[in-house]
N, C-alpha and C positions, 0 to 999 in steps of 0.2 A: 225146690226147684223153682217153680212160678217164683218165688220173692227174688231167686238167684238171676233169674232171666230177664228179669226187669230191671234189678238194679244196672244189671250190665248195659240192656239199652238206653237207657237212661245217662250211662256213663259216656258213652260213643256217643250219645246226642249232645253232651253237654262238651263235650271233646269238639265234636263237628259243629255244634253251634259258635265254639272259640275260633276254631280255626278257621274259618269260614271271615269271622268279625277280624280274624288277625292279618287273611289277607285281604282284607278289603282293607283294614288299615295302612298296612304293607303298600297296596296298590296308589289309594290315595297319596304316599307321601311319595311314592314314584313319582308319579302325576306331578305331585308340587315341585317334587327335584328337578325335573326336567323344564316344567314351566320357567322353574325360576333360571334353569341353564340359558335358553333360550332365550330371556330377557336379559341376563348379565352378558350372554355372545352377540344382541341385537346393541346393547348400552356399547359393550367395548368395541364394539364396529363404526357404529356414531361417534365414542371418545374421539377412535383410532383417526374415522374420517376429519373429525374437526380439528385434533392435531395435526396431523401428519399430510392429510390429502387438501390442505388449505392451498389455494394460489400463492400465496405468498413461501410456504415451506418448501412448495415440489421448486417455485422457478428460482429462488435463493440456492438452493442444492443443485438446479440444474447450470444454471451459471457457473458455480463456481466448479462443479466438477467439471464443464465442458473448458471451461479458461482454464484448465490443469492440463488435461487429457489432451484436448485437441492439438495445440502446438508440440507437445511430447511424441503421440503418436504421429503426427506431419514429419518431425523430425525422423524419427526411429524407421517411418515405412521409407520415407527417400533416403537413408542415409545404407539402409542395406537394398536398395535396388541399385544404384548407384555404385555399390562394392561390389555387387553384384553376390551380397551373402543372405539370400532369401531361406536359409534352412531352419533359422532359427527365428526367423519373423512373426509366425505364430504366435513362439511363446513370450515375443517380445512383446505383441500388440496386448497379450492376456497381462501379464505385469504392468505395462502403463494403461490397461483400462482397470485392474483390480488394485493400485496402489494407492488413489485418492480414498478409495474406502475405510483407510484406517482410521482409528479415534483422532490419533494426533495432525490429521489434514484439514482442512481449513473448514471442506464440503460437508465433512461429520460434523464438527463444531458449528457450523452456520444451520443446520438441519437441528440441533438440541438447542441453540439459541431461540431461533426461529417456534420452536415447534411448544417452547418452556414459554417462551411469551402470549403465546395460541394460550396454551390454560388457564395462566394466572391472567390472563386480560379479560375474563369475564366474573372471575373469582373476585377482582378488584372491583369490579362494575358495581356486584350486589353488595359487595364492603361498603362502600360509597354511599350507594343510594340513600340508604336510612339520615346522611348524613347532609343531606341537598335539600334544596326547598325548591319550590315550582320558577324561580327566577334565576337559580344557578348551576339546573340539571342542564346547560350547555356546558358546562366543565369538567361532568362526567366521565364522557370519554379522553377528553385529553388528559386528565389528571389519571384515570386506567390507564390506558397506553403508556404515558411515561415511568409510572410504577410497576408495571409490566416487564416493559422492556428494562427498565435499569435492574429490577431483580434479575432476570433471568438472566443478563448480564455480569453481573455481581455471583451468580451460583455458576453461571459456566466459564468466563473467561479465565478463570485463574488456574485452573486446571490445565487447559488449553495452553495457558501460557506458562506454565511448568513445565508441559511435554515440549515444546517447540524449543525454548532455551536453553535445554539440552543440548539441541542442534545447532542451531541458529540465533543469537541474542536478537536482533534486528528486526526477526521476522514480526511475532508482536509490534514492536516497538515503532516500525514502520505502517505499519495499521491503524495503528493509535492514534500517530501523527496526522495521517489522513481524515480520522474521522475525527478530529479535534477541529482540525481547519475547516473539516464540511459543517459544521456544526456551530464555531465559531460567525465564517461568512453567513449562513444562514439566519442565525441571531442577528448579525449587523444588519445584513440587506433588510432584513422583515423590520426592522427596530426603527433606524434613520429616516425612513421614508414617512414615516406618523409625527414626525417632530421637521423635517427639512426634504423639502422639494426637489433634488436632485435632477437635472437634466441629463441625457443618454450620454451625453458626449463629456461631462464631467466625469460620470461613473466608467466611462473609460479612460481615460484621465488616471483616474485614481485605483485602477488595476492594474496598467501599466507601471505607474508607479509602485507598486508593489510587489510585481513582475520584477522588474529593474531591482529592486531592495533585498527579493529573493537571490536571484543571480551573484548579486553582492555577497551576500552571506555564503553563500556555496561558494563560490568560486572565493572567498576570501578564506575562510575553511581549508577548502585543498589546495592551497597554496604553504600557508601557516599553519592550519589546527587539523590536520587530516583524522585526528584520533575522534573528530569529531562528526566524520563524516562513517557511513556505510562502508566497509572493506571493500565491498565488491564495487559499491558505488564508484566510490575513488579509483579501483582499478578499471573499473569502465570509461572512467574520466580520462584517467592515462592513456589510455587504451584508442580515445578515438578523437584524443588531442595530439596525441602523438610527442606527448612530455614523459622524458626519460623521469625515472622517481627520483633518480642521484641527485638531478637540479633539483630540484621542488624540495629534497632533505638538505643543498647547500644551500638555499635561499634562510631554512629554518635554523640553520645552523649559525648564519650569519647573523638573524635577530637575535638569537639565543647567548649570544657574544663566546661561541663554539671557533667562528673564526672571524678574521678581522682582518683591517685594512693595514702593515708594518704593527703589529700589537705590539707590546713593551714587553710579551711573556711568552712563552710556548703554549699556542691551545689546540686544545686535544682533536679538531678538525682542521686544523689549519691548512693541513694537506690533500682537504677534502677537492677542490677544484683541481688539484693537480693530479691526484689520480683520475679526475675524472675525464681531464684531457686524453691520458694514457689509455683509458679506457677505450677513448678512438681514433687512436695511434697518433696524436697528435702531440706538439711541443710543448713538453711539461711545464715550462716557464707560461705559456696562458694564463695558467690557473694558479701560477703561484702570488698570493698577495700582498706577500711581502716586499715584494719588487713592482707591483703593479698599482699603479695611483687608480684606473679603476677597472673594474673586472670586465675582459674584451664582449663587446657585444655577439663575437662569434663562438664563446663558448654557452652564451645564454642561448644560443642558434642551435645549439645542439651541432656546431659545425658543419651546417648546410650551405650556411655563406654569411658572408662579412657584411652582406648588403640588409639591411633591417627592412627596406622595402622586398627585397626579393623572399628574404623567410616571411613577412609576413604574406605573402603570396601563396610561398608553398604551402602553410599553415594551414591556411583556406583550401585550398587544392587538396590539398590530404586528408582534410576533417571533412571536408563537401563529397568528396567520395566514400569514404566509410559513413558518413553521414545517409546518402543515397545508396548504400547496402543495407544499409538497417531499417531504414523506412521504406523502402523499396521491396523489401522481403516481408515487413510490415503488410500494407499496403495491397500485396499480390494475395498473400494470406487471406486478407479480409474480400480482398474482388471476386475472387474464387470461393471460397467457403459460406461467407457471410450476404455480400452483395449479389452469389449468383449467378456472376456475369451480368450482372443486367444496368450496373453501373456504368457512368461513363468513363472509358478507360482516361480519354485524354484530361478529363478533371482528377481522376484520383494521379495521372504525371506529375500537372501541374501541382498538386496537394503537395505530392511525394518532393519534389523540383524545394516547394517555399519551405516544407520542415527544414529540411537538410540546408538550406540557403541559411535562416533564423540561424541553427545550432551553430556553423562552420565559422558566421560572424563573431561569436562569443569569445572565441580564442583568438582571434583574428585582431580585433579592437584592442582585447585586454594586453598580446604582447606587440601590439603598437604604439597604446601608451605606452608600456613600459619601457621601448629602446629611447620613446620620444621625451619621454622625462630624465630616465637618468643620462641621456646624451645632452637636452638644451635646458635644462635646470640654470636659477638664478644660484648666483657665486655665492649663498647661504648654507650654512650647514655643509655636511663632511657627505662622502658620495653614499657611504653606506645608507644615510638616510633617505637619498631619492633612489637608491637602488631598493628599498624596502616600499618605497612610497609607489613606487610607478605599478607594481601589482595590485597593491588596493585600488588606486586610482583607473587601471586597467579593467578592474571587476567593480565598480561601482558606473562605469559606462558600457561595458560589455552588452548588457542589457537592450541598446538603444536603439536594434532590430525592432522592439516591440511595436515600437510607433507604427509601422507599417503595416502591422496585424492587425485584423474587423475585432471588433466587440465578443463579439464568441470564441474567437479561436485566444481572443488576448485571456478570457475567462476561463478556458478551460486549462491554458499553459501557467496559470495563474495556480490551480487544485493540483497540479502534477508538482511543481515547483514550492510550493509554498508550505507544504508539509515536509518538506526534507530543509528547506532553510530552518524553520520550527526548530528541527531537529539538533541545529546546532546551540542552540541554547540553552538544552536539558544536557545532565549527566545521564549516560545510557548502561553506564554499571549496571551490573543485574542483583544489587543487595536487595537484602528485603524492604526496606523502606523504599526505593526507585521502583518495585516492582509492583508494590500495593499501590502507590501513586498512578503508575500507568495502569492497573485492574482499574480504580477509580476514576481517571479521564477518560478511558474507554467506555465504560458502564455510562455515566453520565452526558457522556455525545451521542453514546448511539441510542440512548434513552429521547436526547432531543431531533435526532433526525426521525425516527419514529414517528413520534407525534405531529412532526413538520410534515413525513410522508401520507401519514392520511388525515390531514386537519385541515392541510395547505400545503399541497406537493408542490404549488408554482413558486412555494418560496427555494426551492432546493434548484439552486443554478448551475448550471454549466452539464458537460456529460454525466460525470457520476453523480451531479446530484437528482438528473432524470433517471437516470438508470436503477440507482435506489429509490425512488418513488414508487415505478412502476413495480420493483420486486417487493416492497415491504407492504403493498397495498393487501 
């Protein structure tokens, strides 16, 4: 009996010791697990802060989000109040605030682009350190920033491009042109002074000539190759210039040989200007090129007036009024929400009038040249030659108003017009080859701008450059 009790006590003692050791082991494992979880959580928070809470990430997202939300919000509220339809206003405001958070919107693309770049930058720095000696360590931040931005673009842009192309082919195309233009401008303006010391006046002359060249390519494409322009931009030009699209179509038919003066055979669009005259309830004979030696100017004036001078003045006043409304609404928005009513209203008004005068001068100069060339040309070549040459001469001289602008304003205009002019040289058809080329161009340009923004931000000229430099630091 004693032997049995002894064995039983020994068994429980062993079992108790085993339980105690097991419990201690489990508690140690639990403690270690808690420590690891805390460590991982702290590390994850640090990584999250390093990626998403950096100044560049927050600022870029905020700018993209607000630039998309504020104009729409202003329009929604204003429309609802003026039309006295405020019942659905909270729902419309909520939809406006949520819409930019979708994956195919610019704000979400930019936060992915910047966050990925911020993750890759230190990784590339660590990779490059072993390959650099003390004399070229200065190049590590330069190269690592370029590689991080390039890789981030190549990873994120194609998917964003794929989503946007389904809705609007020109969205990513236009953004790519803006970045390419800005990157080329930055490289040239940084490299040329190392070899040639250009006075500020010479730089202003070069910028002015580039603005005039950009205007020429844009207006020539608008007249004769509208497929080279963003359709919405082309429609906006028609609306602001008060030009009938059928008039421009007639000029293209004349150039392409689909209508002509006294043709030997019936052409497919020979009756185009006849229908154009009938559209305005005018005598069809005015548009009949089989009997007209020269298309009457009143037809090109859209039957506003037979006088070329009156037509030019009419074009100027109509476009000035449209431009004044357009720039006035923009500057009013900036004055109230951005400047917080602190800016001088007189200065804002003068700026609005100056912008409107420059814009309205473009069409006025072009149409004055069209009438001048086709009515007072030398007696060489036929009338068709001068009819087609007039718009091109007008396009070349349309930007003459730029010579009255300041250097800063000229630089800003160049950065606005040059991307659109550059787009006229490229095929925008969304083929696989074109989309890949666009993706590569966007990535290289973005990487170039990031490098300059972080290493030498003063080289980023103009309003766009200064804004990009501030956002990407």
